[in-house]
Steps between C-alpha positions, in 0.01 A plus 500: 500500500447181303142419405323219692485151356167358414386742237285735710612854517401733804248688279298183459385495860401870475280439193321210647447694820372800317255295294382311795442815708322674214274201455425472873419866513282491190143630533370187351675294780369749769145463366521123501619492855228741606238290318625181676496673829153630448382150394653343800334754729153440346540128505595518878199715582278273297614190678465673835144610436411161335619335822287727718187439282570127508509515883179701520313271258645182681402607851158620375428171350608309809281728737194536279469228232631183664250512787223561248607193303521286822155610595354420158652163513360435850154614366525258216608210718200579739259504205638166379461346841141619530429360153661166599306486833172578327550222254597249769188584713270479196394858501474715198819674407483886502 
C-alpha cells in the first residue's frame, strides 16, 4: 500500500490518542474534577440556604418590624399635633 499524502502516518493518531487518554485518566485530573464537583455542590447548598434565610428574615421584618415603625411614626405625629395645638391655644407645652 502507498503511504497517505499529507505527512501524517497512521501511528500519529495513536500517539495523540494515547497521550490524551493518559492525561484525562490522570489522578491529578481526577482530583481536579472532584474538587470542582465538590465546590459546585457546596456553592449550590450555600445559595439555597442563603435564600431560605433571606426569606425568613424578610418575612419576619415585614410582620414584626414594619408595624412597629408605622406605630412609632403615628405616635410621633400625634405628639407633634398635641404640641402644635397647645401652642395655638396658648397653653404651656408639655
